[in-house]
Structures are given as C-alpha cells and as structure tokens.
C-alpha positions in Angstrom: -7.4 -17.4 12.2 -3.8 -16.6 11.3 -2.7 -13.0 10.6 -1.0 -12.2 7.3 2.1 -11.2 9.2 2.3 -14.6 10.8 1.7 -16.4 7.5 4.3 -14.2 5.8 6.9 -14.7 8.5 6.2 -18.5 8.9 5.3 -19.6 5.4 6.9 -23.0 5.6 5.4 -23.8 9.0 2.0 -22.8 7.7 2.5 -24.8 4.5 3.3 -27.9 6.5 0.3 -27.4 8.8 -2.0 -27.1 5.8 -0.5 -30.3 4.3 -0.9 -32.2 7.7 -4.5 -31.2 7.8 -5.1 -32.2 4.2 -6.3 -28.7 3.3 -6.6 -27.4 -0.2 -5.4 -23.9 0.5 -3.2 -22.3 -2.1 -0.7 -20.6 0.2 1.4 -19.3 -2.7 -1.7 -17.4 -4.0 -2.3 -15.9 -0.6 1.3 -14.7 -0.3 1.2 -13.3 -3.9 -2.0 -11.4 -3.1 -0.5 -10.1 0.1 2.6 -8.9 -1.7 0.5 -7.1 -4.4 -1.7 -5.5 -1.7 1.4 -4.2 0.2 2.9 -2.8 -3.0 -0.4 -1.0 -3.8 -0.6 0.4 -0.3 3.0 1.7 -0.6 2.2 3.3 -3.9 -1.0 4.9 -2.4 1.0 6.3 0.5 3.4 7.8 -1.9 0.6 9.4 -3.8 -0.9 10.8 -0.6 2.5 12.2 0.4 2.8 13.9 -3.0 -0.8 15.3 -2.7 -0.1 16.7 0.8 3.2 18.3 -0.3 1.4 19.8 -3.4 -1.4 21.2 -1.2 1.1 22.7 1.1 2.9 24.3 -1.8 -0.4 25.7 -3.2 -1.1 27.3 0.2 2.4 28.8 0.2 2.0 30.1 -3.3 -1.4 31.6 -2.6 -0.1 33.4 0.5 2.8 34.9 -1.4 0.3 36.1 -4.1 1.8 33.8 -6.8 -0.4 32.0 -9.4 -1.0 28.4 -8.1 -3.6 27.4 -10.7 -1.3 25.1 -12.6 -0.3 23.3 -9.5 -3.9 23.1 -8.3 -5.0 21.5 -11.6 -2.1 19.0 -11.4 -3.2 18.1 -7.8 -6.7 17.3 -9.0 
C-alpha cells in the first residue's frame, strides 16, 4: 500500500504504474480528496488554536475578577 505522501509527491509515477497494471483507479479523485482532507485539518487546527487562546483568556479574566461570560459563551 502506498502512503498518501508518496502518492502526492510522485503522482505521475503512480499514474503510470496504474496504467501499466491496467487499473481502474481514479488518481485525480484520490488527490482531490487528500487536498480537501488536508484543508479541513488545517481549518480544524486553526479552530483548536482559537479555542485554546480563548480558554486561556477566560482564565486570565476570571483571575483578575473581570466578567468572562461573554467570551465563555463565544467559546461554546
């Protein structure tokens, strides 16, 4: 089994190997799905970073005695 990294980095080699073996694999679809997956992972990591920063800010506000309810509801 080939890793997605290998397929992504060697797409033309993989495409030729598929053709040589007479396979009916849609390599373009695999690469498109991989691109979409990586974009969603990047977006998810950004949201996690935002959540972590917000949680840290809530803690800082609560320690200082400030009202953090608005930020808390936004983080939910």
